[in-house]
N, C-alpha and C positions, 0 to 999 in steps of 0.2 A: 734760474728759477726750475725749469726742467730736469739740468744735472742735477738740481739739489735734491726734487724729487725722486730722481733713478739711482741716488745714492743711497735714499731711504728704502725705497722699494728692494734695493738690494740686502740692505740691512737687516728684512723684516721676510720672513719666510710666513706664506701665506694658508702654509698646513701648520703653523705653531702658533696655538691657542692661548701661548701665554707671550707673544710677539721678541722671542727671545732671538739675541744677535745670531747673527749666522758663525759668528764668533764663538761657538759655545763650549760647554767642556768640551764635547766629544771632538768638536774641531780643535780645540787648543791641545787636547790630549794626542790627537795625531800628529800635531805640528811638533810639539815638544819631543816624541818619538822618531821623526824622521830627523830635529838637529841633534838629539845624540847619536843616531844613526851614524849622521856627519861626521861627527866629533870623534864617533868609534874607527869609521875611517881613515878620517884625517892624520891621530895620532899613531894607527898601527902603520901607514904608508910613511909618517915621521921619523919612526921608530926604524923600521926596515931602511931608508934613505941613511939616515944618521949611522946605522949599523953596517950599512956598506962600506959608509965615506969613514969609518973609526970615528965618528964625531960623539965621543963620550960623554959630552955633556947635554946634546940635547937628546941622545937619548935616554939618559937619566932623567932627562924632564920632559919627555914623553914618557916613560913608563911612570914616572909619579903624577900625572895628570891622569893618566889612565885609571889606576887605582882606585879612584876616588870618581870616578867617570866610571865604573863600573858601579859601585854601592848607589850614586844617586838613580842611575838605569833601574836599577836592581825595586830603589823605591819608588819610581814611577811604573814600574810594571806594576808593581801591587796596586798602586794609588787607582791607577787611573780605569781598571775595572769596575771599583767602588763610585768613585766616580761619575764615569757612565750610566752605571747604574740610580744614582742620586738624581741624575739629570733628567731620565725616565722618568722616574718617580715626580719627579714636579711636573713634570707635562700629564703624566698621567692625574694627577690631584687637580691642574688648572682645567683637564678635559672632563672631571666632575667623577673619576673613579677612585670612591674611597675606601676600596676593597685592599686595592697592593699595599704592600708597606715592606720597608727594609727593615731589617735587624742591623743596630749598629755593633761595632767591631772595634776595640780599641780606646784611650782616650785622645786621640786626634783629632783635628779641626772637621774633617770629613763627619767622624761620631757626633761630635757636638750638631753639626749640620743637620746630621739624620734627628737625630734626639728634639731637636728644635720642628724640622717636618712632621716628626709622629704626634710631637703635642698641639702642631695649628692641623694635621689628622683628624686628631682627637674632637679637636673643639670644633671641627668642620662637620663632625659627625653628629654630634651632638646640637648643634647650630640646624642642620638642616632635620633634625628628629623634632625640634620644637615648632619648626615651621611645616613641618607632615603631621604633627600632633596637631598643630593649633588649626590646620585647613580639612583634616579630618574632624575636628571638632566641629567646627563650622558645618563643614557638610553633614555632619551628624543632627546637629540642632535644628538646620534647614531640613534635614530628612525625618526628626520627629516632629516636627512642626506640620507636616505633612500627611504623616501618618496619625497625627492627633487629627488631624481635620478629618481624615478619610475616614476614622473612628467614630466622630461626632456624625459625621452624614451616616454612615453605615448603623446605625444605632438609631437614626433619624430614621431612616428608611425600616429597621426592624420593628419600632414604634408603629410606622404606620401600615405595613405587611400585621404586625397581629393586631393591632385595630380591624382593619378591613377583616380578619381568618374572625374575629370576634363577631361584627357586625354578620358574618356569614354565617356563625353560627345561630345568632340568633333569628337569621331571616329562614334558616331550616328550621329551628325548634316553631318558629313562630307559626310556621306552612302546617307542621307536622303536629299541634296541641289545638290548632282550631279545630279542627273534627272532633279534637277529646273536648274539646271544652262546648262546644256545640249541645251536644249530648245533655250533660245534667244543667245545660239552660232551656232545653226544650222541656226535662223534667221535669225544670223548677215552674217553667210557664207553666203546663198543665197542671201538674197539683194546686196551682195558684188561682186557678180556675175553677176547678174541683173544688177548691176551699169557698171559692168565693160563692159558686153555687149553693155549698150545703150552709155558706153560712146564710143566704139569702131566705133559702129553704128552713133555715130553723128561726129567724128572725120573722118567717109569717108563720109559722107554726106557734111560736111566745103572742103572739097579735090576735090569734083566734081568740075570741072569748068563750068563756066557759072552760070544761076542763081538756086539757090538751093530753098528748100522748107520751107519756114518760118515758118507755120505753124506748119509742121514735126519736126522741129528744137525745137520749143518748146513746142512739146508735148514729148518729148526725155527730155529733160530738167528738166520738170517737173517730168516728171518718177523717175528722179536720184534724185531730190531733194525730192521725197517723199520714196524713199530710201532711203537717208541721214536720214532722221525723222526718219524713223523706223530703223533704226541701232542704233542711239542716243538712240532711246526709249529701246530698250533691252541693250541696253549698259549699260544704267541707271538702268534697273533692275538688271544686273549684280555686278555692284556698292555696288546696295541696297544691296546684297546677301553677298560680300565680304566684307562690313562694319559692317552687322549684325557679319557676323561670327568672324570678327577683334577683336568683342569686346569682345569676351568669349575668347579671343586667348592672351589679355593682361596680364590676373594674376589679383591680387589686389591690386597692388604697384601704381595706379593712386593717391589713396587718395578722399576725397572728393570732389565734384563737382558739381557745378552745373549743370543740367539735364532736358530735359521734358520727363514724365515721362509717357507719351501717345506716343512717339517715340518709346522710347524702348516698350513698349508693342504693337506697329506695328511691329516693326523690328521681335523682339523674339518670339510673335505668330506666324509671318508665318512661321520663322524657325523653332520652335518645330513641326507644324503639318507637315509639307514635311518630318521633321524627321525619323516621324512615318509611314510615308506612304513608305520611304523605307523598312519598315518592315513588314506593313501590307499591301500588295498589292491589289489595292482598294479599301482601307480605304479614306475616303473623309469628312470630317466634314462640317456643315455648319457654319461657323465663322461667330459670330456676334459680332463687338467689339464697345459697348456704350461706348464713351468716352466724360469725358468731356472738350470743348474746351478754357473753361476760365481757368483749371486748372494751377497752377503757379508752374515755375520750383523750384524743390525742393534740397538739398544739400543730397546724398550720395555718393556711391562709385559705378560709370554707369557700372562698371564689374560686379561685387557682384552683384547689381540686376537684373542685364540682366540673370545672372547664375542662380537665383530665379525664374525668372518669365518662364523661357524656362524651367525648372525644371517642374514648375506647371503645365505647358500647355502639357506636355510629359506626364507627369504622368494623367491627365484628356485625353489627347488622346489615352492614352493607355487603363483605362477604357474602354472607348467609343467601342474600336476596342474590346475588350474582348466579353464584351454586344454584337455587332455585328455578332460577332461568335458563341452565344451562345441562338443568336434570333431565332426563328422559324418562325414569321411573318414577318412585312415591319419594319423594325428598321433606323429612320434617325437620327444619328448623330448631337449634336447640340453643341457646344460651346461658352460661351458666356464670355468675356472678360469686365469688365465694369472699371472705375474708377472715385472717387470722390473727393472731398474736406468735409475736417472737419475743426471746429475752430482750430485743432491745430496740422492738418495733411492733410498726404490722406490716400485716400482707394484704393485696388484695390482687386475686386471679381474675381473670375476664377471660372464658374459654367458648370458641365455636366452633362448628360444624361446620362452614364453610369452607373457601375452595383453599385452603392452604397458601401456606407459602414457599416458596422457591429457595435455593441457597443464598441469590442475588437479592432479592427481595431482602431477605434476613436482613441482610448485610447494610441496606442503603435506605431499609424503611423509616427510621429516626434523620433522616435527611430532609432537611428543607428543599419544599416543591417535588419531592421525589411524591409519584403517584402513579401506579398503576391502571388507575382508572379517568379515562379521557373525558370528562365532563368540562361544564363548568363550572361545576360546583365544587368538585375535587379539587381543591389547590396546591394539596399535597403540604399543607402545613399542620394539620392535625398530631398526627404522631409527633412530628419536630415540636409542635408545643407542647403534647405531653410529655417527651423528655426532658424540655427545657422546666416546664415545674418542678418535676418530681427531683431532676437536680439540684433546682435551687432550695428545695427541703430539706436536702442531705438523703434526697434517698436514691433508687437505682430501680430500673427496668429493661427486663430481659423478656424477650419471646422463646418459645418454642413452639415447633409445627411438622405437621407432614400432611406433603403437598395430597389435595383434594381430602383428606378427612378431616384436619383440626389447624385450629390455630389458638393459642395460652400466651397470654400477656400478663407477666409479672411483676407488680407492683409494689418496693419495700420503701415503706414510711419509716422514719424513727418516731417515737413515743413524741419527744421534745425537738426542737430543731437547734440545730446546733447556731451559735456567734452569728457567724458568716451568713448564717441563712437569713438571720432576723434583720442584719444590718445589708442584705442585698434586698427584703420584701420592705424594708420602709426605704 
């Protein structure tokens, strides 16, 4: 058994991936060459000896055998390199090297073997490619599933962040407009109490026996009417504030509707200005509304555009409040919001004379979570939200600024939304 195993080990080369016999083409070719060399030597010696002895028969036989031997040697010498090359090719194919190939030459058996091996190589390449494509397809499918899950998680996170940003906006606005609503309520209360006293006074005057002073009664009635008008004025003011707040509280489910952009600008600019005053005591900006009165209604999501306007206004007011804190001399905050029409849409400009923007800030200001104001209420999502809203409407946002002088944000909105924008809103 051991001797048999030893013979098997001798017949197989450990470095041979195909486990070919040691009597390979290369070894066989060398052996044939050695045999040919031996026969050449033998015939030459036989010819020389027969010539020396004068044995012409042996000499003739030696010469007759030597000529075919020369031809056979030439054939072997030509085919041996080709056979060796084929053997090397077989070994390289067995090792997985499909780049190497041998060109067929002639119509003999070696060329037939080369053609068969080339077909085997091509089929192996195709099979390998199929396996590779299948493997890559499976990996791509797994990667797509991971990316889809990551995208869904990212969308959920973005929705939560936007919801938190909206709640933060409402919180700021609530604090800002609370004082603004307190004044009309106080006026309504005062005028109501005054009207109640005047009503009691008029009732007493009417209950008096005999003739009463008509002029005094008319004066009391006029005072009551005046109080009612003042109450109506302040009630309308409260209704105006509540309506502006409700637009922000509706979310984004309303879809695209025709809206008066100037009205949105008036309401949200006032709200944004009042909201900053809650955090910046004593801050008061000169607000200039330069609105085109001939502006046509546009198709937008009013809740989203209102949120964009109020973010732009609050950002401008915060910049002016910051410059006001840093100003050594006199400084008058000035906020200008203007609207105008173009051939295919409307333009809204929000300009402030605040701190201005550096080039770095201009390049990154619309990135999510980027902010230069390190306070708990500054999340860095306001301008990013503006960017997303305007882009979803098919518009554009651009910033122009000079450090220490002004910042102007230019919003361009189409008059009618593109179908892609309407699908995104739905």
